[in-house]
ZAGUFI-892337 format. One record per residue (C-alpha): z, y, x. Coordinates in steps of 0.02 Angstrom, whole numbers. Example, Ala and Ser with C-alpha at 12.3 -4.5 7.8 and 13.67 -1.06 7.14 Angstrom:
<atoms>
390; -225; 615 $
357; -53; 684 $
</atoms>
This chain:
<atoms>
5938; 4764; 4823 $
5770; 4854; 4780 $
5627; 4831; 4873 $
5527; 4989; 4868 $
5340; 4949; 4857 $
5281; 5127; 4862 $
5342; 5142; 5034 $
5282; 4965; 5102 $
5107; 4983; 5010 $
5090; 5153; 5079 $
5119; 5092; 5262 $
5003; 4942; 5245 $
4868; 5017; 5129 $
4865; 5207; 5122 $
4943; 5313; 4991 $
4943; 5266; 4809 $
4791; 5373; 4769 $
4679; 5271; 4882 $
4704; 5116; 4783 $
4565; 5039; 4673 $
4672; 5033; 4523 $
4819; 5127; 4469 $
4931; 5109; 4323 $
5039; 5271; 4282 $
5197; 5248; 4183 $
5106; 5167; 4033 $
5191; 5129; 3867 $
5115; 5006; 3758 $
5160; 4987; 3565 $
5102; 4858; 3437 $
5090; 4898; 3249 $
5142; 5070; 3283 $
5330; 5009; 3307 $
5345; 4868; 3430 $
5382; 4939; 3606 $
5315; 4809; 3735 $
5274; 4896; 3895 $
5403; 5034; 3950 $
5346; 5156; 4082 $
5250; 5024; 4195 $
5175; 5085; 4349 $
5087; 4983; 4479 $
4937; 4988; 4607 $
4799; 4868; 4671 $
4723; 4914; 4834 $
4550; 4868; 4875 $
4528; 4698; 4933 $
4691; 4634; 4890 $
4771; 4508; 4783 $
4928; 4575; 4686 $
5033; 4467; 4578 $
5106; 4521; 4419 $
5257; 4397; 4391 $
5394; 4366; 4263 $
5441; 4247; 4120 $
5344; 4224; 3958 $
5353; 4365; 3855 $
5397; 4493; 4005 $
5231; 4597; 3965 $
5115; 4527; 4102 $
4970; 4486; 3979 $
4990; 4651; 3890 $
4979; 4742; 4059 $
4823; 4666; 4093 $
4752; 4695; 3921 $
4798; 4882; 3926 $
4700; 4902; 4084 $
4547; 4800; 4021 $
4573; 4894; 3846 $
4581; 4741; 3739 $
4744; 4791; 3650 $
4655; 4865; 3506 $
4589; 4695; 3443 $
4773; 4650; 3441 $
4828; 4809; 3357 $
4909; 4882; 3519 $
4900; 5050; 3602 $
4936; 5135; 3760 $
5042; 5288; 3694 $
5081; 5356; 3861 $
5029; 5361; 4042 $
4854; 5330; 4105 $
4757; 5182; 4200 $
4639; 5247; 4336 $
4505; 5147; 4436 $
4426; 5230; 4581 $
4503; 5399; 4542 $
4445; 5394; 4371 $
4532; 5367; 4199 $
4462; 5214; 4117 $
4593; 5190; 3970 $
4481; 5275; 3843 $
4315; 5161; 3909 $
4269; 5008; 3801 $
4287; 4833; 3874 $
4104; 4820; 3905 $
4096; 4990; 3991 $
4227; 4926; 4113 $
4129; 4760; 4139 $
3987; 4874; 4196 $
4109; 4962; 4316 $
4155; 4790; 4393 $
4322; 4764; 4312 $
4325; 4591; 4236 $
4468; 4504; 4132 $
4486; 4318; 4138 $
4595; 4282; 3988 $
4747; 4172; 3978 $
4696; 4002; 3904 $
4523; 4012; 3980 $
4424; 4053; 3826 $
4267; 3960; 3862 $
4127; 3940; 3725 $
4168; 3752; 3687 $
3996; 3719; 3604 $
3907; 3783; 3759 $
3874; 3683; 3928 $
3960; 3747; 4091 $
3797; 3826; 4153 $
3771; 3921; 3974 $
3945; 3983; 3991 $
3922; 4051; 4171 $
3760; 4125; 4115 $
3854; 4229; 3973 $
3939; 4321; 4120 $
3782; 4396; 4184 $
3737; 4472; 4015 $
3790; 4646; 4064 $
3674; 4656; 4221 $
3492; 4694; 4219 $
3428; 4568; 4362 $
3279; 4456; 4393 $
3279; 4276; 4365 $
3277; 4242; 4563 $
3449; 4356; 4561 $
3521; 4253; 4413 $
3484; 4097; 4516 $
3564; 4165; 4670 $
3706; 4217; 4566 $
3733; 4041; 4495 $
3708; 3958; 4669 $
3854; 4072; 4727 $
3969; 4014; 4591 $
3920; 3840; 4618 $
3957; 3860; 4811 $
4139; 3908; 4766 $
4154; 3777; 4627 $
4062; 3631; 4664 $
4138; 3534; 4534 $
4046; 3645; 4398 $
3881; 3613; 4479 $
3922; 3429; 4447 $
3966; 3463; 4266 $
3835; 3600; 4238 $
3759; 3508; 4086 $
3921; 3448; 4003 $
3979; 3537; 3849 $
4133; 3656; 3895 $
4247; 3598; 3767 $
4243; 3417; 3835 $
4286; 3456; 4020 $
4465; 3459; 4093 $
4578; 3616; 4084 $
4539; 3640; 4272 $
4357; 3629; 4250 $
4375; 3756; 4107 $
4476; 3874; 4216 $
4348; 3867; 4352 $
4212; 3905; 4220 $
4307; 4063; 4168 $
4328; 4115; 4343 $
4143; 4067; 4379 $
4092; 4165; 4226 $
4176; 4324; 4286 $
4101; 4307; 4456 $
3921; 4308; 4367 $
3958; 4489; 4309 $
3968; 4538; 4497 $
4151; 4605; 4491 $
4244; 4709; 4614 $
4407; 4683; 4527 $
4466; 4527; 4425 $
4612; 4525; 4306 $
4668; 4351; 4313 $
4793; 4297; 4171 $
4897; 4142; 4196 $
4769; 4042; 4297 $
4914; 3892; 4315 $
4940; 3871; 4147 $
4934; 3699; 4080 $
4864; 3635; 4241 $
4912; 3490; 4380 $
4990; 3557; 4530 $
4848; 3494; 4633 $
4726; 3592; 4525 $
4820; 3735; 4531 $
4829; 3731; 4728 $
4638; 3719; 4719 $
4604; 3858; 4605 $
4719; 3982; 4702 $
4613; 3923; 4851 $
4465; 3978; 4781 $
4542; 4140; 4735 $
4596; 4172; 4910 $
4421; 4133; 4964 $
4333; 4243; 4856 $
4454; 4378; 4893 $
4414; 4367; 5085 $
4235; 4322; 5069 $
4176; 4426; 4929 $
4314; 4562; 4943 $
4356; 4540; 4760 $
4524; 4625; 4720 $
4638; 4525; 4607 $
4781; 4579; 4484 $
4843; 4403; 4442 $
4981; 4381; 4308 $
5079; 4224; 4336 $
5240; 4137; 4287 $
5221; 4020; 4441 $
5315; 4134; 4560 $
5324; 4016; 4709 $
5121; 3985; 4709 $
5073; 4155; 4665 $
5177; 4239; 4799 $
5101; 4119; 4936 $
4934; 4186; 4904 $
4959; 4367; 4845 $
4969; 4516; 4970 $
5096; 4613; 4849 $
5199; 4576; 4699 $
5280; 4665; 4551 $
5415; 4575; 4440 $
5415; 4625; 4261 $
5553; 4596; 4141 $
5568; 4650; 3961 $
5419; 4769; 3985 $
5481; 4845; 4146 $
5453; 4828; 4327 $
5623; 4780; 4406 $
5567; 4738; 4578 $
5417; 4765; 4688 $
5358; 4737; 4869 $
5256; 4641; 4996 $
5242; 4463; 4934 $
5325; 4392; 5093 $
5474; 4507; 5063 $
5480; 4445; 4884 $
5468; 4263; 4941 $
5619; 4284; 5049 $
5722; 4394; 4946 $
5883; 4311; 4889 $
5875; 4385; 4713 $
5696; 4319; 4685 $
5746; 4145; 4753 $
5902; 4133; 4643 $
5841; 4203; 4476 $
5653; 4160; 4481 $
5635; 4010; 4595 $
5805; 3931; 4562 $
5851; 3924; 4735 $
5980; 4023; 4841 $
6043; 4018; 5013 $
6180; 3900; 4938 $
6058; 3775; 4863 $
5966; 3762; 4693 $
6060; 3837; 4551 $
6094; 3745; 4390 $
6021; 3820; 4226 $
6207; 3858; 4166 $
6233; 3964; 4327 $
6062; 4045; 4309 $
6042; 4093; 4128 $
6166; 4226; 4130 $
6087; 4311; 4282 $
6058; 4482; 4197 $
6252; 4522; 4222 $
6236; 4493; 4407 $
6070; 4573; 4455 $
6099; 4679; 4600 $
5935; 4783; 4584 $
5977; 4832; 4414 $
6151; 4898; 4458 $
</atoms>
């Protein structure tokens, strides 16, 4: 069964051309020889949360880096296709130009400046904005409103804070740049379940209150689909399934192959590990 997102997304959010972000059939090669993405296409509507799902190595982080133009730092290139934001191509822009346009990536692993305090980390996020001290203070207070734990730890050295606090700091730093779209890479990685829930609740709050659009790369399929509006499942550099999050959550293939569940109950690893032979959406 193949869920056609193009149909469902056009029905709910207008045609693909009206979306904030369009990735059109991109191909990514590392070191001029390793093909990682093989014709990936997806769209993110304005004011929505879109989940990019799949196992480790499926190509999720590469997709985000292709959008934010960070591939060249890792000897990667987009060799085919295009990336458009608000109807304009952005795949030739520098990362800092993208930040000024409101597209911010929160990297996998958080990447806080360990030797700086939490507040100093947050202030670096506003570096590209020409704003007054009063506006800077207002931006900080907004971040502290969404992340009250950061206000409590604002003078603490970031390297000595918890993983959850560092993830909050990384998202808060992105928020300081006044984003319209955040590319969020593996926010649940290495975090306790209750912290994961807290961070996803904040993401949902930012989306509904601030109208920040999110493209969210995540291995935790169950949590991501609970908070997202739409989802794409990547495997070996290709999109193998896509659709409304609720449709994906209730789809038997997704439940069986990505959540380890089916109508017959939980599958054992032995039954699941050979799933490629039986995938109905690839046949």
